[in-house]
C-alpha positions, 0 to 999 in steps of 0.5 A: 351474179356470182355466188360467194363460193365462185368469188372465192374461187376467182380470188384464190386463182388471182392470188395464186398467180398460177393454175391450181389443181382442184384440191389445192384450189379448194384448200386455198379458197376454203371450200370443203365440198361441191366445187364441181358445179361452181367450176362448171358455171365459171367455165361456162361464163368464160372466167376459167379454163379447166385442163387436164394435167399432162403427167396425170390426165385425171388431175385437173388444172384450173386457171383464170382466162383473160376475162376471169382475170379482169373479173377477179381483179375487179373483185379484189379492188372492191375488197380493197376499197371496202377494206374487207380484210376478213375475205382472206379469212373466208368470213366475208365476201364482196357480194352476198349469195342470192 
């Protein structure tokens, strides 16, 4: 099961349509702290890939994998079906945290 934060990450990457730096991902997804463990978990599920940027090797780029793209699109469909427009405002999500 994906947490609310993990859902936010996948949806932010889907909507961006390109790899994002960790800082930009946090900004778009509305995450203020503690993203590392979420990224590691999503990476372990094969939903994202974490690469070092060529110019600045310490800067990480986060991208959806093919599997992650499929999951993110499914999440987006659920959001659209429920007409959960507040998800874009970071107030509601598809599934609640357990």
